[in-house]
Structure formats: C-alpha cells, structure tokens
N, C-alpha and C positions, 0 to 999 in steps of 0.2 A: 270905714266898714263897721257894720253892727250886726249882732246876732242875738237871738233869744231862744231858749229851749225851755219847754214846760216841765215843771215838777210833777211828781206822780203820787198817786195813792195806790197801794197794793192791797187787794182784798184778801187774797189767799195764795199760799205757795212760797212765800218768802222763806228762805232757808234751804229749799230744794235747789236753788240756783247757786249755792255757795260750794265751790270745789272743796273736797273731791266728790261730793254727792252726785252731781250731774253725770260725771264720767262713769260712775259705778252703777247708779240706779236710774238715771234720767230724772229730770225735774220739770216743773211747770209752774207758771205764775199767772194769775188773773189780775190785771191792773188797768188803770186809766190815768190820763194826764189832766191837769187842772190849770186854771188861769192864774197860776203863780209861776214866775219865771226866773231863770238865771240869765243875766244880760252881759254881753261883752261889747265894748267899743274898742276898735283897734285902727291904727294908722301907721304908715311908714314914716321914718325919720330920715333926715339928711345927714346926720352925724353917724358915729359908730357905736351908739348907745342903745340899750334896751331899757325901758322903764315899764314896770308892772305895778299896778295899784289895785288893791282889793279893799273895797269899802267894808265888806263883811268882816274881814280879819284885821282891818285897820292897819294895813301894812302898805308901804310905798317903797319899792326897791328899784334902784337904778344901777346898771353895770355895763361894762363893755361887752359888745356882742360876741367877742371871742370866748367869753365866760358862759355863754348860753348852755344850760344843762347842768351847771354846777349846783350842788345841793348845799344849802346852808340852813335848812329848816324854815325858810321864809318863802312861801309860795313855790314850793318845790314842784307841785303839779304843773303850774304854768311854765316853769323853766323847762321841765321835761318835754312838754308838748312843743314849745318853741324850738328846742333842740332837734326834735324829729322833723321839723319843717325846714331845717337848714339855717345857717347863720344869716340874720337879717337885722337891720336897724328898725325898731318899731316902738310904739307906745301903746300900752294896753290898760284898759280900765274895766274892772269887773265888779258886779254886785248882784245880789239875789233877793227875791221876795221872802225868803225863809233862811234862817241861819244854818250853818253847818251843824250836823248832829240833831236836826229836827225830825228826822224820819221820813222826809219827803224826797230823799235822793238828791239833795241840793249839791253836794260835792261832785258827784258823777255828772249831774246835769250841767254844771258849770264847765266841766271838761268837754262835754259834747258841744256846748255853745262856742267855746274857744277854738276847738278843732274846726267847726264849720266856718267861723270867721276867718281863721288863718288860711283855710283851703281856698275860700273865695278871694282873699287878698292875693294869694299866690297864683290864682287862675287855675286851680286844680278842681277836677270834677270827682267828688266822692258820692257814692250812693249811701242810703241810710244805714245799710248793714256795715259798710266800710267805716263810716263815722263811729258807729257803736263799737265795732271791733277794735279800732284804734284807741278809743277812750278806755276800753277795758284793759288793753295792753299797757297803756301808760300808768293807770292806777294800780293794777294788780301785779303786773310783771316788772315794769321799770322801777316803781317805788315800793313794791312788795307790801301794799296795803291790803289786809285781809278783807274780803267782801265778796258779794255775789255779782251776777251779770245782768239782773233785770233792769237796774236804773239806767244804764247806758242805752239799752234798746228802747225803753219806754220814752226817754227824752228825745231820741233820734226819730222815732216813728210817730209818736203822739197818738191820741185816741184811746179807745178800748181795745185791748189786745190779750189774747191767750198766747203766752210765750213758752215755747218748749226748749229745754236744754238737754243735750245728749253729748256723748263723746264725739259725735260727728259734727257738732255745731249747734247753732241756735236758729230756730224758726219762729218768726213773728206771724201770728195769725190774727189779722184785724177782724173784729166782730162787727157784724152788721146789725145795729140796734136801732129801732125806730125812734123818731123824735118823741113820740108819746112815751115810750119806755124810758128814754133818757130823762125826760121831765119828771116822770114818776119816781125814778130812782133818786134824782136830785132832791126831790121834795122830802125824801125819807132820810137823807144823810145830814149829819152835823159834824163839823170838824172843830175839835177843841184843842187848843194849845195848853199843855200842862204847865208851861212856865219854866221848863228845864230842858237842857240839851244833854247829849251824851256822846262818848266816843264809841261808835259802832264796832270798830275793829276789835276792841277788847271783848265785847259780848260774842262776836262771831268767832273769835279765837277759842273761847270756851266751847261753843257749839261744835266747832270743827274737831276739837280734842275729844269731845264726847262721842262724836261720830266715829272717828278713827279708832277709838278705844272700844267701840262696840257697845256703848251704854244702851241697854235694851229700850229704855223709855224714849230715848232720842231717835233711835233707828225706827222704832214703831211709830212715833209721832210724825216723822217726816213722811213715812209711807202713807199714813192716814191723811196727812195734809195734801198729798198729791191727789188722792181720791176726792177729798172735799173740794179741791180746786176745780176739778172736772164737773162736780155736781153744782158748784156755784155758777160756772159758765152756763150749764144747761138751764138753771133757774133764771138767770139773767136773760137768756135768749128766748125763754118761754114766758117772760113777764111774771114769774112766780116770786113776787117780792117778799111775801111773808116767809117763804122757804129760804130765800136769800138771806134774810135777817137772822133766821135760826142757824143757818150754816156759818154765818160770820161769827156768831157766838161760840159755836163748836170749834172753829178754827183758832179762836183766841185761847181757849183752854189747852189746845194742843201746842200752840206756839210757846206758851209759858213753860212747857216741859223741856224745851230745847237747851236752855241755859238759865242759871240762877239769877242773872242780872236783867233778864228781859222785862220783868216787872219788879215793883217794890211796893211798900205799904201805901205810898201816896197815890200811885197809879191804880192799885187795887181799889182804894177807897173812892177815887173818881169814877172808876168803872161801876162799882157797886151802887154808887149814888145815882148814876145814869140809869142803871137797871131798876132801882127802886122807884124811880120817877117815870118809868115807862119805856125806856130803850129796850129794843128786842135783842140787840147784839152790838158788837163793836170790837175793836182791837187797837192796840198801840201800833203805830206805823213804823216801818223800818225795822232795825234790829231790836228795838225796845229800849227800856231804861229811861225814857223821857221823850220829849218831842210832842208829836200830835197824836191825839186819840180820835179815831174815827168811830162814829156812832150811827146805828141804824134805828130810826125812831118813827113810830106812827105819826101821821101829820097832826093828829089831835093831841099829841104829847110834846110836840116840838118846843113850844114856848116854856112848858113846865121843865123839861130836861135842860134847856138852855139856861134858864134861871138858876136851876140847881147847880149846874156846872160853874156858873159865875160865882155863886155863893160859896162853892167849895174851893175856889181859887183858880179855876180854869178860865179860858177866854175863847169864846166862840168866834171863828174866823169864817167870813163869807167866802164862797168860791163857786165857780162854775166849771163845767167840763171844757177841755180844750182838745181839739182834734188835729191840729196842724203839725205837731212835731217841731223839730228845730227849723228855724228859718233865718235867713240873712238878708240884708239890704244895704244899699249904698247910702252914705250920708255925706252931705256937702261939707267942705272944710270949715265953713263959717259957723257950723253948729258944734264944733269941738271946743270944749272948755277944759282948762287944766283942773286937776283934782283940787278940791278945797283944802285950804291950810288946816293943819291940825293932825293930819296923819303922821305917824312916826316914820319919816323918810330915812332911808338907809342907802348907802352907796358902797359899791365894791369896785375895786380896780381904778 
C-alpha cells in the first residue's frame, strides 16, 4: 500500500490557527497545496515485528509489535499513529520532497499520508475531515507538539482553500479559481529555499506565550492578519493580482511581530534583496526562522529576482499547484524493495 499527501504554501493567516487563539477569537488561513509530497509505503509482515524507516530523518527502527506506541525519541509520530490503529505487524517506509522544518508543513503532511495508508491497509473508510482531525490529535495531543491546525487540513483536502478555525471546529472552504487565474498566479510566484531549517515549535511557543500574556503587538497583529486573509481571498477570487502581492507584503510585516525568531538577519536580507530587484511581496513560510521564502514577482522581473536570490545564497525551487489532496493506491508485492544500507538501524525488544 502506498500514499502521498501534498505539501502546502500558506499565503496568510498562519498563527491564527494555533491554540488558544482559534478558541478565543476564531482564525482563518488562505493556503494551497503544491506538487511536493510526503510519501508512505507500507505492507503487512508475517512475523510479530514492526519496522519503520524514515529517509528524511535517516532512522531505521525495528521492534516487537507489543511495543507499538512506546516513545524513545525516534519516529515517535509514526509509533503513535500505529498504536492508534491497533497492534499489527508491518513495515513502513517514509520520505518527503522537503525536509522537516522547511515551512511547507512536511511533518504534518507525513502524518496525513501515514494515516491514509494505514486506514486503507486496515480496510477503514475515513473522510478527509477525519484524516485531518486524527493527524492533529496525534501531533498536538498525543505528543504535545506545539503547532497549528492548517497543515493537516491542507494536506488532507488539497487545492486552494480558505480554512476557518473556531471553538466549534474547522471548516474547509474550497475556492473555485479559474485555470486562467491559476496560471497567472503561478507565473507571479517564486519559491526560494533559504538553505536552513528550524524547529517550529520553539517559535510557536513564544508566540503562544505572547498571546496568553496579552502582548498588545501580537494580539493586534493576529487580528489584522485575519482581516488581511479575507482581503487576500477576495483579491484572488477577483483576479486582482497586483493587490494580492501588496497584501502579501503587508502580511509579512505583521507576521514578524508575532515572535522574535520568525525572521533573522539572513532572511531579512534575502527578502530585501528580492524587493530591491522587483518583488512586490513575499513571506517566510511556516512558523518562520528558515525554510522557504515565497515571493510574488512581476513576470518581467522573474529572472532578475531569481538570479539575485541565487547570488545571495538562496535556491529557487520549481513547483506547480496540486489539487488532489492525500491519495492512496495499491502496489504489487514485487515492487517493494528493502531500505538501502547506510541508515542507522536500531532494534528494540
């Protein structure tokens, strides 16, 4: 059994999906998924063992199935998900097109892909909301990892969505955008890898502390980001792309006020370099502190901005939009190959 779930880019609203903000004020996010994926291959075993291999984390762990769910700091997310599906003997291989901490929601997306694969392997029928909700519970409740709710729903549903978060739950509103508009937006966007990753939970912990302490700049910035998210949705649906780029720039300055580690000198310099060379707007994706920088650039300045980013140490990454969300498929047994030698294998029990 195999699955893949798309990574996402978030245009505006990130931070308003991080508890306790949604329960108190309600949050919203405008995002879309792209053709970068988290992949899972999984199969049943005849013995009493479970083997989980992560290419991204370079970890290969094998243990007795009675130990499913035990935490040892190695692939705890996978162990927790497997435990929720009941004791079973299986082998699982995972890898992603983007590293953890890149700002594209890769960790949550991997959880969505694993849940979808396990559900199909067990013959369970989960809808997209149920997959996203379970992914959130595993990451945020089981393992107590601080973070928001947008990544799980984006990966599960796919496409362009305006996602609302309230104390009563989450509502995913798919946006009907014409092919002409999608092509035009794609033509204006550049995705630049900064060359560094970060631990998002540390940044979000500071943001949450600032919110619960009532830091005025943070409370005000989150409120303004909600308004900007709605305005960006309107601009997108009305094909007002110049306005969309300006709003993206405004959102970036608001985001920087949420926590001290969201940006740094290197990110600021990359962003200012892009602006000096013609970019209208942009933002660091995810919690900040590293990963991918999304830029909105007039088509006549694309080459110039891309060249300036490369000269400044960034790397432009090609991408296309993806609308399908998480998907699973059956694979024949003769296409399964054992993980390549070289991963640090570890065994328990």
